[in-house]
C-alpha positions in Angstrom: 151.9 21.2 59.6 148.4 23.4 60.0 148.9 24.1 64.0 148.4 27.8 63.0 145.9 27.5 61.1 142.3 26.9 62.3 140.1 23.9 61.4 136.5 24.4 60.1 134.9 21.7 62.0 132.9 24.0 63.7 131.8 25.9 61.0 130.5 22.9 59.2 129.1 21.6 62.7 127.2 25.2 63.1 125.8 25.2 59.6 122.4 25.5 59.3 122.2 25.9 55.7 120.2 21.7 55.5 117.2 23.2 57.2 113.9 24.4 56.0 111.0 26.4 56.9 109.2 23.8 56.7 110.9 22.3 60.1 109.2 25.2 61.8 106.1 23.8 61.1 103.9 20.8 62.3 105.4 17.4 60.7 102.1 16.7 59.1 102.5 20.2 57.6 105.5 19.7 56.1 105.0 16.5 54.8 101.9 17.4 53.2 103.5 20.7 51.4 106.6 18.6 50.5 104.2 16.1 48.4 102.0 18.7 46.8 104.9 20.8 45.6 107.6 18.0 44.3 105.3 15.7 42.7 104.5 17.7 39.6 108.5 18.8 39.3 109.6 15.3 39.8 106.6 14.2 37.0 108.0 17.1 34.7 111.0 16.3 35.0 110.3 12.6 34.0 108.7 13.7 30.7 110.9 16.9 29.8 113.9 14.8 28.7 111.1 13.4 26.0 109.4 16.5 24.7 111.5 18.9 25.7 108.8 20.9 28.1 110.3 24.1 30.1 111.0 24.4 33.7 107.7 25.0 35.8 110.0 27.8 37.7 110.7 31.4 35.7 111.8 33.2 39.2 114.1 33.8 41.3 111.5 34.1 44.1 109.5 30.2 42.9 112.7 28.8 42.8 114.0 30.2 45.8 110.8 29.7 47.7 110.9 25.6 46.0 114.0 25.3 47.0 112.7 25.6 50.4 110.0 23.0 50.3 112.2 20.4 48.5 115.1 20.7 51.9 112.5 19.4 53.8 111.5 16.6 51.4 114.7 14.7 51.4 114.5 14.2 55.3 111.3 12.6 55.2 110.9 9.0 55.3 111.3 6.7 51.8 107.7 4.8 51.8 106.9 7.0 49.0 108.2 9.0 45.9 108.3 12.4 47.6 112.4 11.6 48.2 113.3 10.5 44.7 111.7 13.4 43.4 113.6 15.8 45.3 116.6 14.1 44.0 115.9 14.0 40.8 114.9 17.4 40.9 118.4 18.5 42.5 120.7 16.0 40.3 119.0 17.7 37.5 119.3 21.6 38.6 123.1 21.0 39.5 124.3 20.2 36.2 124.2 24.0 35.0 126.9 23.4 36.0 127.7 21.9 33.3 125.5 21.6 30.3 122.3 24.1 30.6 118.9 22.3 30.1 115.3 23.3 29.3 114.7 21.6 32.4 116.5 23.6 34.8 114.7 27.1 35.7 116.2 29.5 34.3 117.5 31.9 37.1 119.8 28.7 38.0 120.8 28.2 34.5 122.2 32.0 34.5 123.7 31.8 37.8 124.1 28.5 38.8 127.3 29.5 41.4 124.5 31.1 43.5 122.2 28.4 43.7 124.1 25.1 44.1 126.0 25.9 47.3 122.4 25.7 49.2 121.2 22.6 47.0 124.5 20.9 48.1 123.7 21.6 51.8 120.6 20.7 51.2 121.5 17.5 49.8 123.1 16.3 53.1 119.9 15.6 54.4 119.5 12.5 52.4 122.9 11.0 53.6 121.3 10.8 57.5 120.8 7.4 58.5 116.8 6.3 58.3 115.7 3.4 60.4 114.1 1.7 57.9 114.6 1.7 53.8 118.0 1.1 53.3 118.3 0.1 50.0 116.4 2.9 48.5 118.6 5.5 50.5 121.6 3.8 49.3 120.9 3.9 45.6 119.4 7.8 46.1 122.8 8.4 47.6 124.9 6.5 44.9 122.8 8.6 42.6 123.8 11.9 44.3 127.7 11.0 44.2 127.3 10.1 40.8 126.2 13.5 40.2 128.6 15.0 42.1 131.8 13.2 40.1 130.3 14.2 36.7 130.0 18.2 38.3 133.9 17.8 39.3 134.7 16.5 36.2 133.4 18.5 33.6 132.1 21.9 35.1 134.6 24.8 33.7 132.1 27.2 35.5 132.3 26.2 38.8 133.5 29.7 41.3 136.0 29.1 44.1 133.5 29.7 46.3 131.0 26.6 44.9 134.4 24.2 44.9 134.8 25.2 48.6 131.4 24.2 49.5 131.6 21.0 47.4 134.2 20.0 49.4 132.7 20.8 52.6 129.7 18.8 51.5 131.8 15.8 50.9 133.6 16.3 54.3 130.2 16.6 55.8 128.4 13.3 54.4 131.3 11.2 54.9 131.5 12.4 58.8 127.7 11.6 59.0 128.4 8.0 57.8 131.8 7.5 58.4 132.3 8.9 61.8 130.4 6.5 64.2 130.9 2.6 65.0 130.1 0.6 61.8 127.1 -1.5 61.9 126.8 -4.8 60.1 125.0 -4.4 57.0 124.7 -0.5 57.1 124.3 2.1 54.8 127.7 3.4 56.0 129.3 -0.2 55.3 127.7 -0.4 51.9 128.8 3.2 50.7 132.1 3.4 52.6 134.2 2.9 49.4 132.3 4.8 46.9 132.1 8.0 49.7 135.9 8.1 50.5 136.5 7.6 47.0 134.2 10.5 45.3 135.9 12.6 48.3 138.8 11.8 47.5 138.7 12.2 43.2 137.1 15.6 44.0 139.8 16.4 45.9 142.1 16.0 43.8 140.4 17.7 41.4 140.0 20.7 43.2 143.8 21.2 44.1 143.8 21.1 40.0 141.2 24.1 39.4 142.0 25.8 42.7 144.4 24.5 45.6 142.3 24.4 48.7 143.6 26.2 51.8 145.1 25.1 54.8 141.7 25.3 56.7 140.8 23.0 54.6 143.6 20.3 54.6 143.6 20.9 58.3 139.8 19.8 58.8 140.0 17.0 56.2 142.8 15.6 58.0 140.7 16.2 61.5 137.8 13.9 60.2 140.3 11.0 58.2 141.2 10.1 61.5 138.1 9.5 63.1 137.2 7.3 60.0 139.9 4.7 60.1 138.1 1.8 61.0 136.4 1.5 57.8 139.1 -0.4 55.5 137.9 1.5 52.3 139.4 4.9 53.9 143.1 3.3 54.1 142.2 1.6 50.8 141.5 4.8 49.1 144.1 6.9 50.1 146.5 3.7 49.8 145.1 3.8 46.1 145.6 7.8 46.0 149.3 8.5 47.0 150.5 5.3 45.5 149.4 7.2 41.9 150.6 10.4 43.3 154.1 9.0 43.8 154.3 7.7 40.7 153.5 11.0 39.0 156.0 12.5 41.4 159.3 10.4 40.8 158.5 10.8 37.0 159.7 14.5 37.0 161.7 14.5 39.8 164.3 11.6 39.4 163.6 11.7 35.5 162.6 8.8 32.7 166.0 7.1 33.7 164.4 6.0 37.0 162.4 2.5 37.6 159.0 3.5 36.7 156.3 3.2 39.6 153.8 1.7 37.9 150.1 1.8 38.7 146.8 0.6 37.3 145.4 2.8 34.9 142.1 3.4 36.9 144.4 5.0 40.1 146.7 6.5 37.8 143.2 8.5 36.2 142.5 9.7 39.7 145.4 12.3 39.3 143.8 14.9 36.4 146.4 15.1 34.0 146.3 19.2 33.9 148.1 18.9 37.2 151.6 20.6 36.8 154.7 19.1 38.9 154.6 22.2 41.6 150.9 20.9 42.3 151.7 17.3 42.3 154.0 18.0 45.0 152.2 20.2 46.9 149.0 16.9 47.1 151.4 14.3 47.3 153.2 15.8 50.6 149.3 16.7 51.7 148.1 13.5 51.2 150.9 11.5 52.9 149.7 13.1 56.1 146.0 13.2 55.8 145.6 10.1 57.1 147.5 11.1 60.4 149.8 8.4 62.1 149.3 4.9 60.8 150.3 3.5 63.7 147.6 4.3 65.2 145.5 1.6 63.7 147.3 -0.9 66.1 145.7 1.1 68.8 141.9 0.1 69.4 141.9 2.4 72.3 142.8 5.4 70.1 140.2 4.4 66.8 137.9 3.8 69.7 138.2 7.4 71.5 136.4 9.6 68.5 133.3 12.0 69.6 131.0 9.6 67.5 132.6 6.3 69.1 132.1 7.4 73.1 128.6 9.1 71.5 126.9 5.7 70.5 128.9 3.2 72.8 128.0 4.5 76.1 126.0 2.5 78.1 122.7 2.9 80.2 125.1 3.3 83.1 127.1 6.0 81.6 130.2 3.9 80.7 131.9 3.2 77.7 131.6 -0.4 76.6 134.9 -2.9 76.5 136.9 -2.4 73.3 135.9 -5.6 72.6 132.5 -5.2 72.4 133.0 -3.0 69.3 132.6 -5.5 66.3 134.2 -3.5 63.9 137.5 -2.9 65.7 138.2 -6.6 64.8 139.2 -5.6 61.3 142.0 -3.6 62.4 144.9 -5.4 62.4 143.7 -5.8 58.5 143.7 -2.4 57.8 147.0 -1.6 59.8 148.6 -4.3 57.8 146.8 -2.6 54.7 148.0 0.8 56.1 152.0 0.0 56.6 151.7 -2.4 53.1 151.2 0.9 51.6 154.0 2.9 53.2 156.3 -0.3 52.0 154.6 -0.2 48.8 156.2 3.8 48.5 159.7 3.0 49.9 160.2 0.1 47.6 159.1 2.7 44.9 161.3 5.5 46.1 164.3 2.8 46.5 163.0 1.2 42.7 162.4 -1.7 43.4 159.0 -1.7 43.1 156.6 -4.2 41.5 153.0 -4.3 40.1 150.8 -6.6 41.5 148.7 -8.1 38.5 145.0 -7.4 40.0 143.5 -4.1 40.4 145.0 -2.9 43.4 147.4 -0.5 44.2 151.0 -2.1 43.8 151.6 -3.9 46.7 154.9 -6.3 48.4 154.0 -9.5 48.2 152.3 -10.9 51.5 155.1 -12.7 53.7 152.2 -14.7 55.5 150.7 -16.6 52.7 154.4 -17.8 51.1 155.5 -21.3 50.8 158.2 -21.8 53.3 161.5 -23.2 52.4 164.3 -24.6 54.7 166.9 -23.9 52.0 169.4 -21.6 53.2 170.1 -18.8 50.7 173.3 -16.5 50.4 172.1 -13.8 48.2 172.9 -10.0 48.4 170.6 -8.5 51.1 168.2 -6.5 48.2 167.7 -10.1 47.1 166.5 -11.1 50.6 163.7 -9.3 50.6 161.5 -12.8 50.0 163.5 -15.4 51.3 161.6 -18.1 53.4 163.3 -17.1 56.9 163.6 -20.0 59.6 163.8 -18.8 63.0 165.6 -19.6 65.9 167.2 -17.8 69.1 170.1 -16.7 68.2 168.9 -15.0 65.3 165.7 -13.5 67.7 168.1 -12.1 69.5 168.9 -9.6 66.9 166.5 -9.0 64.2 162.5 -8.7 64.3 160.5 -11.3 65.4 158.7 -13.5 62.7 156.3 -16.1 64.3 155.6 -19.1 62.4 153.0 -21.2 63.5 153.4 -24.9 62.2 149.7 -25.5 62.8 149.2 -22.3 60.1 152.2 -23.2 57.7 153.7 -26.5 56.6 156.9 -26.3 56.1 157.8 -28.5 52.2 159.9 -28.4 49.5 158.7 -26.0 46.7 159.8 -25.8 43.1 159.3 -22.1 43.1 162.4 -20.0 43.8 162.4 -18.4 47.4 163.0 -15.4 45.8 160.2 -15.3 43.6 157.2 -12.9 44.2 153.3 -14.5 42.9 153.7 -11.9 40.1 157.6 -13.1 39.3 158.9 -16.3 37.7 161.9 -18.0 39.1 164.3 -16.5 36.5 163.0 -13.0 37.3 164.5 -11.6 40.8 163.7 -8.9 42.3 165.9 -5.4 41.0 168.5 -4.0 43.1 167.9 -0.9 44.4 168.0 2.2 41.7 171.4 4.0 41.4 169.9 7.3 41.7 167.7 6.1 44.5 167.4 8.6 47.3 169.4 8.7 50.5 168.7 6.5 53.5 168.4 9.4 55.2 165.9 11.5 53.2 163.5 8.1 52.8 163.8 7.9 56.8 163.2 11.7 56.9 159.7 10.7 55.3 158.5 7.3 56.4 161.1 6.5 59.0 158.8 7.8 62.2 156.1 5.6 61.1 158.0 2.6 60.2 159.9 2.4 63.4 156.9 2.9 65.6 155.0 0.6 63.7 158.2 -2.6 64.5 157.7 -1.9 68.1 154.2 -2.1 68.0 152.7 -4.9 70.8 156.5 -5.2 71.7 157.9 -4.6 75.5 162.1 -5.3 76.8 162.5 -7.2 79.5 162.5 -5.7 82.5 166.5 -6.7 82.8 167.5 -4.7 80.2 166.8 -1.3 81.1 169.7 -1.8 83.9 172.1 -1.6 81.0 172.6 2.3 80.3 173.8 1.6 76.7 169.6 0.8 76.1 168.4 3.7 77.4 167.4 5.3 73.9 165.6 1.7 73.6 163.9 1.7 76.8 162.6 5.2 76.0 160.9 4.0 73.1 159.5 0.7 74.6 158.2 3.5 76.9 156.3 5.0 74.7 155.1 1.4 73.4 153.8 0.7 76.5 151.3 4.1 76.6 150.3 2.7 72.6 149.6 -0.5 73.9 145.8 -0.6 73.2 144.1 -4.1 73.6 145.0 -6.8 75.9 144.9 -9.5 73.5 146.2 -12.7 74.1 149.1 -15.6 71.8 148.8 -19.5 71.7 152.6 -18.7 70.5 155.4 -18.5 73.1 158.0 -16.4 71.9 161.2 -17.7 73.1 162.8 -14.1 72.7 163.5 -12.8 76.1 163.5 -9.4 74.8 159.8 -9.8 74.0 156.7 -10.3 76.2 154.8 -13.1 74.7 151.4 -11.6 76.5 152.0 -8.5 74.6 152.9 -9.4 70.8 149.4 -10.7 69.6 149.8 -12.5 66.9 147.1 -10.5 64.4 149.1 -7.5 64.5 152.2 -9.0 63.6 151.1 -9.0 59.7 152.0 -4.7 59.7 154.7 -4.8 62.1 156.6 -7.6 59.8 155.8 -5.0 56.8 157.5 -2.1 58.8 160.3 -4.5 60.3 161.0 -5.9 56.8 161.0 -2.3 54.7 163.5 -1.1 57.4 165.5 -3.4 56.5 165.2 -2.5 52.8 165.9 1.0 53.5 169.3 0.3 55.4 170.5 -2.3 53.0 169.7 0.2 50.2 172.9 2.3 52.3 175.2 3.1 49.7 179.3 3.1 49.5 180.5 5.9 52.0 177.0 7.3 53.0 176.3 8.5 55.9 173.0 7.5 58.0 172.3 9.6 61.1 173.2 8.1 64.4 169.2 8.4 65.7 168.2 6.1 62.8 171.3 3.2 63.8 170.6 3.7 67.3 166.6 2.9 66.3 167.6 0.4 63.6 
């Protein structure tokens, strides 16, 4: 999408705006100067809210010299009060773009867009992981993130240049903490949800105030691809794209189209002043910000990023085995969550979505947790989504395999209708697709490549099947998936379908694959009478 535009990754990497003059001096000198200068500023700030005293700094020269000291102070260990005073001062000063106060130096109040970009670059130093004092750093980082949220929400005087620096600042601090492999109990794990949530919220606000140029979107897409081993990244992306889809359907298909309801908390992420054209442009760009979600089923791809390779090289210079990357154990669930989010979007376009009762985005029912029933149901194709399935060799030859583990799921009679979901009673069947729904080809143009690839995750065809020339297209797809296979995890369940090899059909990725298969079935079952489907889509299905 942005192949003709340059990425800003090197611009961010080579920017030295977070360095101070004091970095040229011995560490002891910088520490003493920072402690001596920042303490009276922080203490005065604590009393100014009560007494209304003015700032100690009066001129531009004084402010810029002090900022050099604060910049260095943000790199100090957290064993004293210096870093806290630095954060207090800077989070107070950036509010000059919202509501000037007496505690803010007069030069900053008069020209905040001249000083805030430098302040943001200095604040990057706070987000560099320290060896100790994790709880103190987390608390200070949250203080900065809350100030950034308030700044983006309430400022009406922020210039485009300041918005752009703000976006780059958020990309940079997310990359500092989220790109490396996750350390259990570390600062990145604790801040991931807030970091990515603030980035997406501020980005949406920027789309309304001054729409980011293509280099910014390209940079964001490249960087987000390096953070996908964090569950919070996919979760927050799913919330944003669902909220945007709700707005998109409202004006695209009109009030008669079944509304796509999302929780108020998620709907509020979309600025009410965002016009329809901006919603459409933002929706398409956010849809692709996660890159290919099928990559989440391949640990080899997720762990091939520079930060992974840098941190996980052994003494001998050889990378460790994939199984030694603890954070990659979450990939099956992350992959499932991504495919469930896409399934949710497809249901919204078909007009058959149902909101969840909790605060999570509206999502299809998790089939793995549903009670099983041996009763045969002869409902229409549109209503078969939640029907319990008894798998045998005959059906497995023509449909996607859903493996039922007898050790995990007990077949038992249930008083609940097999068509019901956790959010609907037995007397409330799932609605049929909306009459004004888009064509099958249109939906597959958006989501088809992801869904077809996800439906083939960790599957390969039997060798003998390639002898049939009519199966060339399927064999080609299978060869692509050979390269996609990222782990050699085994399964205790033997799949009786000769088309699949059980050793390459790991159980923990089946949930995401099943979600993709079910979504494809709902798409093709929504075909209208006389509607043409492209042969490429029919053959793959």
